[in-house]
N, CA, C and O atoms as CSV, one atom per row, in Angstrom:
chain,resi,resn,atom,element,x,y,z
A,1,MET,N,N,23.956,3.181,-3.269
A,1,MET,CA,C,22.911,2.847,-2.272
A,1,MET,C,C,21.732,3.795,-2.345
A,1,MET,O,O,20.588,3.397,-2.124
A,2,GLU,N,N,22.014,5.050,-2.655
A,2,GLU,CA,C,20.947,6.027,-2.729
A,2,GLU,C,C,19.929,5.627,-3.794
A,2,GLU,O,O,18.724,5.790,-3.596
A,3,TYR,N,N,20.404,5.112,-4.904
A,3,TYR,CA,C,19.486,4.699,-5.949
A,3,TYR,C,C,18.475,3.678,-5.472
A,3,TYR,O,O,17.280,3.790,-5.746
A,4,PHE,N,N,18.968,2.676,-4.753
A,4,PHE,CA,C,18.079,1.611,-4.272
A,4,PHE,C,C,17.101,2.164,-3.253
A,4,PHE,O,O,15.942,1.751,-3.216
A,5,THR,N,N,17.560,3.101,-2.423
A,5,THR,CA,C,16.662,3.706,-1.432
A,5,THR,C,C,15.554,4.481,-2.122
A,5,THR,O,O,14.400,4.418,-1.698
A,6,ILE,N,N,15.886,5.205,-3.170
A,6,ILE,CA,C,14.855,5.942,-3.902
A,6,ILE,C,C,13.864,4.981,-4.538
A,6,ILE,O,O,12.656,5.205,-4.458
A,7,VAL,N,N,14.339,3.930,-5.158
A,7,VAL,CA,C,13.437,2.947,-5.797
A,7,VAL,C,C,12.495,2.329,-4.778
A,7,VAL,O,O,11.296,2.207,-5.026
A,8,LEU,N,N,13.032,1.944,-3.643
A,8,LEU,CA,C,12.216,1.336,-2.604
A,8,LEU,C,C,11.185,2.355,-2.092
A,8,LEU,O,O,10.041,1.998,-1.812
A,9,SER,N,N,11.592,3.598,-1.976
A,9,SER,CA,C,10.685,4.633,-1.499
A,9,SER,C,C,9.534,4.820,-2.503
A,9,SER,O,O,8.380,4.957,-2.098
A,10,ILE,N,N,9.840,4.825,-3.789
A,10,ILE,CA,C,8.806,4.982,-4.809
A,10,ILE,C,C,7.865,3.791,-4.788
A,10,ILE,O,O,6.647,3.960,-4.850
A,11,GLN,N,N,8.414,2.598,-4.701
A,11,GLN,CA,C,7.578,1.406,-4.674
A,11,GLN,C,C,6.672,1.411,-3.448
A,11,GLN,O,O,5.499,1.047,-3.539
A,12,HIS,N,N,7.212,1.822,-2.301
A,12,HIS,CA,C,6.425,1.864,-1.069
A,12,HIS,C,C,5.283,2.884,-1.219
A,12,HIS,O,O,4.149,2.618,-0.818
A,13,THR,N,N,5.592,4.038,-1.794
A,13,THR,CA,C,4.569,5.080,-1.967
A,13,THR,C,C,3.463,4.610,-2.886
A,13,THR,O,O,2.283,4.808,-2.596
A,14,ALA,N,N,3.838,3.984,-4.001
A,14,ALA,CA,C,2.827,3.477,-4.931
A,14,ALA,C,C,1.960,2.423,-4.299
A,14,ALA,O,O,0.752,2.393,-4.533
A,15,ARG,N,N,2.558,1.545,-3.492
A,15,ARG,CA,C,1.822,0.500,-2.837
A,15,ARG,C,C,0.836,1.096,-1.827
A,15,ARG,O,O,-0.298,0.634,-1.701
A,16,THR,N,N,1.289,2.129,-1.112
A,16,THR,CA,C,0.447,2.770,-0.121
A,16,THR,C,C,-0.756,3.435,-0.789
A,16,THR,O,O,-1.880,3.315,-0.303
A,17,LYS,N,N,-0.519,4.147,-1.920
A,17,LYS,CA,C,-1.620,4.791,-2.611
A,17,LYS,C,C,-2.616,3.755,-3.127
A,17,LYS,O,O,-3.828,3.937,-3.017
A,18,HIS,N,N,-2.098,2.680,-3.683
A,18,HIS,CA,C,-2.962,1.609,-4.185
A,18,HIS,C,C,-3.781,1.043,-3.055
A,18,HIS,O,O,-4.960,0.737,-3.232
A,19,CYS,N,N,-3.170,0.900,-1.892
A,19,CYS,CA,C,-3.826,0.365,-0.710
A,19,CYS,C,C,-4.946,1.318,-0.277
A,19,CYS,O,O,-6.053,0.881,0.038
A,20,LEU,N,N,-4.654,2.596,-0.265
A,20,LEU,CA,C,-5.674,3.577,0.151
A,20,LEU,C,C,-6.855,3.593,-0.793
A,20,LEU,O,O,-7.994,3.778,-0.364
A,21,VAL,N,N,-6.594,3.400,-2.078
A,21,VAL,CA,C,-7.720,3.335,-3.051
A,21,VAL,C,C,-8.637,2.178,-2.716
A,21,VAL,O,O,-9.857,2.338,-2.715
A,22,TYR,N,N,-8.071,1.012,-2.431
A,22,TYR,CA,C,-8.920,-0.131,-2.078
A,22,TYR,C,C,-9.642,0.077,-0.759
A,22,TYR,O,O,-10.788,-0.340,-0.594
A,23,TYR,N,N,-8.958,0.731,0.185
A,23,TYR,CA,C,-9.587,1.051,1.445
A,23,TYR,C,C,-10.789,1.931,1.226
A,23,TYR,O,O,-11.829,1.742,1.856
A,24,TYR,N,N,-10.652,2.901,0.328
A,24,TYR,CA,C,-11.753,3.860,0.072
A,24,TYR,C,C,-12.939,3.204,-0.566
A,24,TYR,O,O,-14.077,3.456,-0.168
A,25,PHE,N,N,-12.695,2.349,-1.569
A,25,PHE,CA,C,-13.791,1.742,-2.328
A,25,PHE,C,C,-14.349,0.472,-1.699
A,25,PHE,O,O,-15.461,0.056,-2.023
A,26,ALA,N,N,-13.579,-0.149,-0.796
A,26,ALA,CA,C,-14.024,-1.421,-0.223
A,26,ALA,C,C,-13.851,-1.412,1.278
A,26,ALA,O,O,-13.329,-2.363,1.861
A,27,HIS,N,N,-14.285,-0.347,1.894
A,27,HIS,CA,C,-14.034,-0.147,3.348
A,27,HIS,C,C,-14.627,-1.264,4.180
A,27,HIS,O,O,-14.024,-1.679,5.170
A,28,HIS,N,N,-15.793,-1.761,3.804
A,28,HIS,CA,C,-16.457,-2.773,4.615
A,28,HIS,C,C,-16.366,-4.171,3.961
A,28,HIS,O,O,-17.145,-5.073,4.269
A,29,MET,N,N,-15.389,-4.313,3.052
A,29,MET,CA,C,-15.282,-5.588,2.338
A,29,MET,C,C,-13.996,-6.288,2.685
A,29,MET,O,O,-13.195,-5.782,3.471
A,30,PHE,N,N,-13.791,-7.474,2.090
A,30,PHE,CA,C,-12.586,-8.263,2.342
A,30,PHE,C,C,-11.328,-7.526,1.909
A,30,PHE,O,O,-10.282,-7.673,2.541
A,31,LEU,N,N,-11.411,-6.740,0.850
A,31,LEU,CA,C,-10.227,-6.063,0.328
A,31,LEU,C,C,-9.618,-5.129,1.364
A,31,LEU,O,O,-8.396,-5.008,1.450
A,32,SER,N,N,-10.474,-4.459,2.161
A,32,SER,CA,C,-9.946,-3.558,3.164
A,32,SER,C,C,-9.152,-4.333,4.229
A,32,SER,O,O,-8.127,-3.853,4.712
A,33,ARG,N,N,-9.625,-5.516,4.584
A,33,ARG,CA,C,-8.899,-6.325,5.553
A,33,ARG,C,C,-7.556,-6.799,4.973
A,33,ARG,O,O,-6.529,-6.789,5.652
A,34,CYS,N,N,-7.597,-7.210,3.712
A,34,CYS,CA,C,-6.381,-7.662,3.034
A,34,CYS,C,C,-5.387,-6.494,2.933
A,34,CYS,O,O,-4.186,-6.659,3.150
A,35,CYS,N,N,-5.910,-5.337,2.604
A,35,CYS,CA,C,-5.071,-4.149,2.473
A,35,CYS,C,C,-4.422,-3.813,3.817
A,35,CYS,O,O,-3.240,-3.476,3.872
A,36,GLY,N,N,-5.199,-3.905,4.900
A,36,GLY,CA,C,-4.652,-3.633,6.195
A,36,GLY,C,C,-3.525,-4.550,6.563
A,36,GLY,O,O,-2.543,-4.131,7.175
A,37,ARG,N,N,-3.666,-5.836,6.182
A,37,ARG,CA,C,-2.638,-6.814,6.450
A,37,ARG,C,C,-1.373,-6.463,5.707
A,37,ARG,O,O,-0.273,-6.587,6.244
A,38,ILE,N,N,-1.530,-6.019,4.457
A,38,ILE,CA,C,-0.353,-5.630,3.647
A,38,ILE,C,C,0.326,-4.392,4.236
A,38,ILE,O,O,1.553,-4.310,4.275
A,39,THR,N,N,-0.473,-3.441,4.690
A,39,THR,CA,C,0.072,-2.198,5.224
A,39,THR,C,C,0.870,-2.492,6.481
A,39,THR,O,O,1.947,-1.928,6.672
A,40,ILE,N,N,0.358,-3.371,7.348
A,40,ILE,CA,C,1.035,-3.688,8.619
A,40,ILE,C,C,2.360,-4.400,8.341
A,40,ILE,O,O,3.373,-4.106,8.975
A,41,SER,N,N,2.345,-5.343,7.384
A,41,SER,CA,C,3.542,-6.114,7.053
A,41,SER,C,C,4.378,-5.367,6.016
A,41,SER,O,O,5.431,-5.854,5.606
């Protein structure tokens, strides 16, 4: 079970960083809204 937890943690971290990059470069664009939706869900 620990292995799966670690994998999920890594995937979540990567997704969050990717999300923050889009937030930074497209703060006032559609991508930031899409990113926010992904982060919430």
